[in-house]
N, C-alpha and C positions, 0 to 999 in steps of 0.2 A: 504493498500500499504506500501511495506518495505522501512523504511528507511534508506539510503546508509551512511556509514561509511565515514568520513574524507579522508582517503585514497583512498574508490572507489572513491567519487569524481574527486578527484586528477588523479589519473588515466583517467577517462571519459575524463576530461579535455585535458590531454596530445594527449590521442588520437585524440580527436577535434581537436586539434591545427595541429599535424602533419597531420591529413586528408584536412585541410587546404591548406597546403603546397605544396598537389599535384594537385589542382587546375586545372593548366595549361596543366594537362595529358588531351591529345585527343587519342582516335581508330576511325580511320577513321572519318566519320563526327559528331561522338557522343563525346561530353563534359562531362568530369568526375565532372566538376565543377555543373553538373545539378545534380546529384547524391548525391554529398558531400555535395552543399550549402543545401538541403533538409533534409539530415542526422543531420547537424548541424545545423540548423531550429528548427526540433524536439527534437535532443540532450538537446540543451539549456530550453527547457520547460521541459521535463522529470528531469533536473538537478536542477531547480529553484524550482518545484513543490515536490521536496525531500527535500528539505533544507528547506524550510518555515515549522514553527513549525506548530503541529495540533492544540494547542487551540490559536486562537486570536482574539484581542480585535474589536472591532466594527471599530475602523482606519483601523486597517489592516484588516479587512476585505473589507472593502472600498477602500484602496488601492490594494491588491489586483485583485479584481474586475475591477478597473481601468485599470489595468495590463492585465488581459486577455482581457479586449474590445480591448485594443492596438494591444494585439500579435494577437487576431482575425482579424483584422482589414488589418494589416499587412500583415497577411498570405493569405486573398482576395486578396489584391493586387499584393503580390508577387505570388499567383495562377495566375490571369487573365494575368499578364507580362508573365509567362512562357507555358502559353496557346495560346495566341497570339503575341507576342515577339519572336526572334532569331535573333542570329548572321547570317549572309549571306556569305558565301565566296565569292569572287568576281576573284580573279586569282592571279598569282605569279607577284610580280612587278620586285620584284630583287632576285639575286642569290649568295650569297658567293663566291667570286672568289678563297678561296683559301679551303672552304668546301662546295661542291655541296649541303650536305643535310641539313645546313642551307640555309632559303629563307625567303624573307619579303613578306608577302602576305596582302591584299586587304581585308576587310571585312567592310559591312556596319550593322548597326542595324535597322532592320526592326519590325515597332510595330503600332498594328492596320490601317495598309494599308498606313503608312507612312514610309520612309527611311532616317537614316543620311548621310549625307558624307562617303567615305568612309577614314577608320581609319587603320593605318597599325599594322600588328603584325609581329613578329619573332616567325617563325617554324622552329623548329631543328627537324629532322626525326631520332627518336630513333631506329624505327625497321622499317619493311615493313608498318605495320599500325597504330604504335604507335607514335607521334608527342609530343612535348612538345612548347607551344605557348605561348608566353607574348608580352605585349604590346611594341612597338618599337616606340621611340620618338626623335630618331634623326631626326634635321630637319635642313638643307636638307641631304639627305643619301649621306654618304660619296661614291663617283663613286671612290676613289682606291681601295674600300674593298668591293662594291656589283656592279654587271653588270646587268645592264638591261634587261627585256624578253620582251618578245610581248606579256607580259599581259595574257596568257593562262591559263583559269582556269581548262584544262582537267589537267595539271601535278600536279596540288595541292593533288589528291587524289591517286598519285602513290607513 
């Protein structure tokens, strides 16, 4: 396997960091973080493999083996979570009074047949299908800026 130069690794890390900052994007019900996190996870392994020296002592080989096992089990854990867990949209709770494209939505994290309580997310409609969704931590919600809706989930995907 070809070893990467320091400049190539730096460019790859910069690209990974830029991708991470794009993870709030959503297209319809598809969350970009699904692909971005997978790409970052695989990229970390590729970068680490290319940074490691080819000749290793017994201790370095043991350390790399333990690292590979941890990486493998973490991959299995996240793989099962990816298959059996997801954020479920439950509707729009508030709409911004000055900008109707900004909404506060309710989502629950459903995993292995269980669900957590409603968590609030701020969704900004960028285009007809593309949204920028981030966590919303203002508790309580300032009703001078937000108007309550009838909690209609059909509005969410429009």
